[in-house]
C-alpha positions, 0 to 999 in steps of 0.5 A, a space after each residue: 790518381 795516376 800511378 807509375 810503378 817500375 819493376 825489373 831492376 836488380 844486380 847483373 854482371 857486365 854484358 848481361 841483360 835486364 828488362 824494366 817494366 813500368 805499369 800504369 794505372 789507367 789508360 796509357 792512351 792519355 799520355 802522348 809521350 813516355 820515357 825512361 830516365 836514370 839517376 846515378 849517385 851524385 849526378 843529375 837525372 838524365 833521359 835514357 829513352 822516350 817513346 811517343 803515342 805513335 811509337 816514335 822513339 829517341 835514345 841517349 847516345 850512350 844507350 843506342 844499339 843496346 837499349 830498346 823502349 816499347 809500350 803495350 797500350 793494351 797492357 798499360 805497360 812500358 818496357 825498357 829492354 837493356 842488353 850489353 849492360 855496362 857498369 856505367 849503366 848503374 843507376 836508379 831508373 825512373 819511368 815518366 809520362 806526359 799528358 796533354 794539358 798538364 805541364 808536370 810529368 808523372 814519375 814512378 818511384 824508381 827501380 835500382 839497376 846495378 851492373 857489377 861483377 
């Protein structure tokens, strides 16, 4: 049973930083791609950043230059470093993982990020 568990969310002031973690049960090497998504109240879930098993990354335009996605295969953990946070970054952040041979991605339960003064 694969489980993804996010942590690191919270309340931060505009301009602040947070680092989200996504801990994976089992080996991350079985996932050819992983990513972070976010969903604000009343809005659809959108891609924030993705990373492939060989380290290629992709970012939403709204977070380029501020967020950094990374993965530590030895620790079975993926991260999202978020700097220069803005109120519009407020959302529930979810981690996602794709495995070969499985059409449906795995999802975590989400962690709330609130950017407010």
